[in-house]
N, C-alpha and C positions, 0 to 999 in steps of 0.2 A: 920915155916921155909919158907924162901923165896927162890924161884928157878928162875934162869936166863932162860928166854924163848926166848930172841931175843934182838933186839935193839928198843929203844924208837922211832926211825925213821920208824919202821915197821908199825906204826899205823898212817894213814893220819888224818888230822884235820877233824872232823865231821864224821868220819868213825868208823867201827867196824872191828876187826880182831880176828879170833879164834886161840888159841894156845893150845898145849898139855902141861898140867901141871901134871906131875906124873901120866899119864894115863887118866886124865880127861880133856875134852874140856872146855876151859875157854875163854870167850870173853874179849877183852879190847876195850873200847870205848874212843875216844878222843873228849872231849867236852870243848870248850872255853879254850884250853890250859891245861886242866887237864885230867888225865887218870883214868878210872874206870874199875875194873875187876869184873866179875860175871860169874857164871856157864852158859854154853851154852844151856842146855836143859830147855825148857819151862816147868813149873811145872804143866801145864794143861795136855798136851799129849806128852811131850818130844820132840817137834819139835826144830830144831836148831834156836836159837835166832839170830845167825849171819846173817840169811837171812831176818831178820826183818827190819823195817823202823825206823831209828833214827831221832828224831826231838827234838833238844835240849837235855835234859836229859831223854826224854821219848822214850822208845823202844817199838814198836808194833810188836808182833809176827806175822809172815807171814801166819801161819796156821789158827788160829782162832781168831786173833785180840786182844788177851790179851795184856795189857799194863803194863810195869814195869818202875820204876824209876832206872836208871843205877847208881845213886849215892848211893843207899841203897839196891836195889833188891826188894823193896816193890812193891806190886801189886797196880796199879792205876785203873785198870778196868779188870773185868773178861773176859772170863770164868775161868782163873786161880784164885785159892783161896789162894795159898801159895807163899811167895816170893821166888825169886831165890837167891842162896847163893852169897853174895857179898864177895869179897876177897881183901886183902890188896895188893896194887900195889905201887912199888917204882921205881925210876929211879936213878941209880948211874952212873955218866958219861953219856954214852949212853946205858948202860945195862938196860934192862927191867926185873924187878924182880916181881914175883907174888907169893902170899901165896899158898903153897901146901896143 
């Protein structure tokens, strides 16, 4: 099920924004004109990934340096061992819809 969380204009190019999706914090990253959605909590220690550094499609957690691929949620470098949940994201008109 997709849930409207805001406008596609709410996420600046090259940036990350966190939204509440049915009680869960979910990030949306804008990379090269595409939007990617993934859970906010780092799988290492639960730090917010919204505070991390986005470089292309690689997101580095600000707490302990784990790196994730925002297109899939896959771990690129530890200390995290498990991927973050990637979610479907769609834009209809300007409505931003994310998988709940």
